[in-house]
N, C-alpha and C positions, 0 to 999 in steps of 0.2 A: 436522567437523556435517554431521549425514545432511540427505538432500536431500530437500523436501518433491516434493513431486505435483501439492498442489494447487493451484490455474488461479483465473483471476480470473475470476467469471461476465461475463455480459452485458448484464448491469444495474449489476455493480458497473464494471463497464470503460464501459460511455455514462458515469457520474457519474461516473469520470478524467475522461475528457475534458471533462467538460464543467469540471470542476473545475480544468482543464492550460489551457481554453479563455478561463475567465473572468477579467478583467482586474481585482475584487477580491481573487482570493485570493491567500494568503501566498506567498514562498519558501515555506516549511514543508509550505503543504497541498499544494503545486505538487509539492512529493518525495514528497509519499505517494502521491499520485495518479499518479506520470509509473511507480513501482513497483508500482504493480497496475496500469498498461498493459503495463508489459514483463511482466507472466506472461500474459498471456490466453492462450488455445488461442493456440498454433504458435508459442509463446515456450517458453522454456528459464528464461527470469530468474529469480531467488529476491532475495527481498526481504534486502538488511545490512541492517549495526548501526545505519545513518547514516538508513536510511528507515526502518526500525521504530522509534525514537527519535522524526520526525518524523514518522513517522504515530501516535502515541503520542501525543502532543501532540496534532494537531488532536482525536482522538476526548475531549480533554478541555477544548478551546475552546469558551467559549458562545459566539462569536464561529462559527463555522461550518458548512458550510449541511451537510442531510441527504445532498447527495451527495455534498460532499467526506469527512462520515463515514463514509457506504457506502465511500468508494475506500479509507479509512485502517485502518475495518477490514477487505479482503480485506487490506491489507497485511500486516497485522498477521498472520493468516490462512495467510499462504502467508514468514511467518518459516520460515528450518529447525533442524531439532528439535538441543537442543544432548546432544551423549550424555556420558553419565555421568562418561566416563574426560578425566583428559588428559592430553595426550598434551609 
């Protein structure tokens, strides 16, 4: 996979931090939020398959807050692009 140079913005990082600190956030929501925080500026994190899957579930959740969905969207935006070639 190629490296994605996108990073979590300040608003999304703040939303992700709130999700991590929230007592009502599910494990899936916290996984997506943690991935977003790990990709804040000055970090070289990339979204893995597990975090991308969790982020997708958060975006589809009717119970997720706006902040949790913002963090999940940021996480998905930073998923490395797949190259068309198989190794």
